[in-house]
N, C-alpha and C positions, 0 to 999 in steps of 0.2 A: 461457683466459688472455686478458685484455684489458688492454692498456697503450697508451700513446701516446708517440710521439717526434716532435719537431719536424721532423727530417729525413725526407724521403719514403721513403728506403731505408736500412736499417741491417743489416749482417751481424753476427750474434751466433754465436760458437762457444765451446765450453767443453769441457774434458777431463773434466769431471764427467759428461758425457753418454756416456762410453765404453761401447760395447756389448761389446767384447772387448779385453782388455788383454794385450799381448805382452811387456811389460817389467815387472820386479818393482818398480821404483821408480815410485810413483804420480806422476802429473803434477798439480801444483796448479792449481786452477781460476783463481786470481788472476793466473797468469802469462800467461793467454791472453785472459781476458775484458776488454773495454774498460771503462774506468771511466765510471760515470754520475754521478760527483760533479761539482758545479759548480766550475769553475776560476775563478780570479780574472779578472774582466773579461769573463767569458762569461755568456750568459743561460742560463736553465734549459733543459735538454733535454726536460723533461716538458711535454707539451701536452695540453690537455683537448679538443682539437678533433676528433681522429681516433684510432680505436683501432689497436692493433698486431696484425696477423695474422701467425702463425708458419707458415712452410713449412719442412719438414724433408726432408733427403736424405742418403743415405749417401755418405761421401766420405773422402779421405785425411786424415792426421792433422794436418798443419800448417795452423792456422787463419789464420795471418798471410798466407801466400802462397796458401792455398787448394789447395796441392798435397800429395800424399801423401808423407810422409817415412819411411814404414815403421814408425812408432811405434805405429800402431793405427788401426783404422777408427773414425772418429768420426761423429757426427751433426752435420751442418751446418744451422744454423737461420738463416733469413733473414726479416727483418721488413719489411713494407710497410704503408703507411697505407691504410686502407679509406676508401671514399667515405662521407661522413656519412649518406647515405641508407640505407646498410646498417645503421647503428646505429638510425636512426629506424624502420626497418622492424621492429625487434624490439619496439617499443612500439606499432606500428600495430594488431596484433590486439586488444589490450586496449581501445584507444580505439574501434576499430571495433565491438567487441562491446558496449561501453557505449552507443554511438549506436544500434545495432540494438535493444538492450534498451529504450531510451527510445522509439524509434520504435514498437516493439510495444506499449508502454504507451499511447502516444498513440492508435494505431490502434484498440486494444481499447477504450479510454475513449470515443472518438468513436462507434464502432460500437454499443457497449452503450447509450450515451445516445440515439442515434437510435432504436434498437429500443424503449427504454423510452418515449420520447415518443410513438411511434406507437401502442403498445398502451395507454398511459395515456389518450390522446385517444379511442381506440375505446371503452374502458371508460366514460369520462365522457360520451360521446355517448349510449351505451345506458343507463347507470346513473349519473345525475348526482348523486352523493353524494360530494363531494370530501373531506369530513372522514373518512368511512369509508375511502375509497381511500387517503388519506394514512396512516391508522392501519395498514391492511393492509401497506403498503409497509415501514413500520418494524417491524411484527411479523414479517414474513417474514425480513427481514435479521437481526433479533435471534435468531430461532429457528435460522437457518443458522449463525450464529457460536457459539451455545451448543452446538449439536451438534458443531461443529468442535473446540471446546475440550474437550468431554467425550470425544470419540473420539481426541484427540491429533493430528488433522489439522493443527490450528494450535495453537501454544503460547499458553496462556492468559496474559493480562497480569498483572503483579504490581501490584496497586493497594492504596490505603489510603483511609481516610475523607477525607483532605486532597485526594486526587486527585478524588474524586467531588464534593467541595465546589467545587473550582475548575472542574469540568466543568459544573456546574449552569447557570450563566448562558449558557454556550455552547449547551447543550441547549435552553434556553428560546428563544434566538434562532434556532436551527436549526429548531425545531418551528414557530415562527411563519413563517419563510421558506418552509418546505416546504408548509405548509397554504395559505399565500397564493398560492404559485405554482400549486398544484393547483386552487384556486378560480378563478384567472385562466384556466387552460386549459379549465376547464369552461364558460367563458362566451365565450371568443374563440378564434381560430385559434392553433395552436401557434406558427406563425411570428411572429404579432404579439406573443405573450407573450415570446418570446426576443428580439425586437427591442427591446422595452422593457427587458428584463433586461440587454441589452448596455450599458445606461446605469449599471450598478452602480459603475464607477469614479468617476463623478461624485458619487454618494452617498458613496463612500469618502473622497474629497478634502474634500467639504463637512463631513462629520461630523468628520473628523480636524482640520480647520481651526477650526471654530467650537465644537466640544465639547471636543476634546482639546488645542487650541491648537497643533497642529503646523503647520509652514510647509513649502512646496514650492517648487521652482524654477519660474520663469516658464513654461517649456515645458509643465509639467504642467497649469497652469491653462489655457494656450492649447489643450491637447488636449481640454479639456472642451467647448469651443465646438462642434466637429463632433459630439460625442457627444450633447449636449443638443439641438442643432439637428436632427440626424438623427432622433432619437427623436420629437421634436415633429412633424417633417414626416411621419414614418410614421404617427403617431397620427391626425393631422388627415386624412390621405388613406385611412385604413383603411375599407374598405367595410363591414365587420361590427363597427364600433366598439361597445364595451360598457363603461360606466363601472366596473362591478364588476370586469370582467376587467382593465381598465387599472389600477385601484387595487390589485388583487391583485398584479400584477407590480411595481408601485412599492413596496408594503409588503414584498414579498419581497426586493427590492434592499436596502432599508434594514435588514431583519432580518439578511441575510447579511453586511452590512458590520459590524454589531455582533457577529455570531458570530465573524468573523475577528479583531476587536479583542479580544474576551474570550478567544479561543483563544490568541492571542499572549501575553497577560498571564498566563493561568492555567496554561499548559503549560511555562513556563520551568523548566528543570531536571528535567522529567519524562522518563523513558526508556520511552516506550510507542511501539511501531511504528505507522505510519500505518494499517495494516489494523485493528489492535486498538483504536486510538484511535477510529476511526469506528464500530467495533462497540459500544464502550462508549457513544458518543454516541447511537447508535440505540436502545440499551436504555433509556437515561435519557429520551430524547425520547418513546419509546413510553409510558413511565410518566406523563409530563406530558400527552401528547395524549389518551390514552384517555378520561379522565373528561369532557374538553371535547367530544370527538366524540359521546359518549353524550348530553350535555346539549344540543348544538346540533341533532343529527339524531335519534338514538335508534333503538333496535331496531325499533320499529313502522314507521317510515318505511323503514328498510333492507329489512325483509321484504317490505313492499308493493311497493317499487320493484324488488326482485329478481324477484318473481313476474311483474311486468309486463315487465321486460327479458328474462327467459328465454322468455316467450311470444312475444316479437318476434324475438329473436336466436337462441335455442336454447341448448343446453348448452355451445357454444363460448365463451360468456361466462365460464365458469369458467376456461378456459384463458387468456383475455384477462386476467382479474384476476390469475391466477398469474404470467403472463409479466410484467406491469407491476410486480408486487411484487418478483419475483426480479431483474429487470434494473435496477430502481431501486437495490437494494442493491449489485449488482455494479458498476455504473458509478461509484457514489460510492466504493466500496471501492478500485477501481483508481485513481481520481483521487487518493485519499489516499496510496496506495502510490506513486504517481508523485512526490509531494512528497518522499519519502525519497530519490529519485534525481536530482531536478532542482532548479534554483533557482526562487525565487518568480517571477522574471521570465519564465523559460521556461514555467512553469505558466500564467502570465497569458496569454502568447501562445497556448498550447495551448487555453486556455479560450475565447479569441476564435475560433479556428478551429473549435472544437466547435460554437459557436453557428451559424456559417455552415453547417456540415454539417446541423445540425438544421433550420434554416430552409429550406434548399433541398430536403432530403428530404421534409419535411412538406408543402411546397407541391406537390411532384410527386405524392405519395401521396394526399393529400386533395383534390387539384385546387383548391387555394385560389386564388380570383381575386385577382390582384395588379395594381394600376395601375402604370404606369411611374414616376410620382412617388412612390408608396409604396415601390417597389423602390429608388429613388434615396435616399430617406430612410434605409432600412435599410443601404444601402451606406455612406452617410456616417457613420452611427452606429458601424458596425463598424470603419470606417477610423479613426475617432476613438479607439475602444478600443485599437486596435493602436498608435496614436501615443502614447497614454497609457502603455502598457506599455514603450515605448521611452524615453519621457521619464523614467520612474521609475527607470531603470537607474542 
């Protein structure tokens, strides 16, 4: 029972709470209960600020005097106002559980992304075929989800031709962005690729402004200054600068901006979970990418390159390829699952922190040489990305 009274202490007694009755004539409750009706000129007794706690004790029968008059043993109920923190404490577990869940999503997302980038770079160093590597990543994820749907581990999405039609432009942009990023990583350090990719918000604003005609507050435009300036400073001071690697990261930024735009327009009114949405996206992207991968590189190059790589690295290359393919799907799947639980702003902040974890871990693991000016440029670009996410709020 939760009620509230404006007075801090109220005694409530009623003969309807008789445990034992000694007299034949029942006592009417209304003769003892205080009226809670609003009297003329008085304010309401009901308060929404604090709940009513009930404490009971056995006592004598007269509720007015509080003394026993021999008519019967009654239960005396006294009410007192609880501190508001007691009420808020009842909501705390659910809020805390939600925060813990989001924290687990973020930690898993970042960890999987770091592992993917490490194995992806190892594979590309030994086996420099980014088109095949990109195809294997999508194929592995598609196979994992098809098996999950077939076995009932995950519920298959309910789709129709209209769904796949709206998903097609999203898949095209996703495919271009995925391949371009992989090409970039095959030519330059992982840290450099992600520094350039931290400039994606700048592409988002520019595309939305000049192509879609959207306008943004002044702070959003100002946040682009450190993003563009930081990326430029990092690129100029990069020791292992490569134009193909640089352009690959830039194309990836542009493609993912269009992917997000097409996704927002095409998925309105669609009820597909984040996990299944990304699974369908992977399947369609795989169908788009496969013929292009065969045309650009081809089985002959793949076989010859594989034999050379195995002779130098050994059979562990197989595990490297499997790991980068599996972790690519898992980290993207978790990121899309996170979108079901958090706001786009929180996701944007999480994406910024993800890049920091990837940049730092890749520099440590691959012993990437970094000049102080280069590190400063990366820090400025990432700071600008964070400011952009705040200005968009």
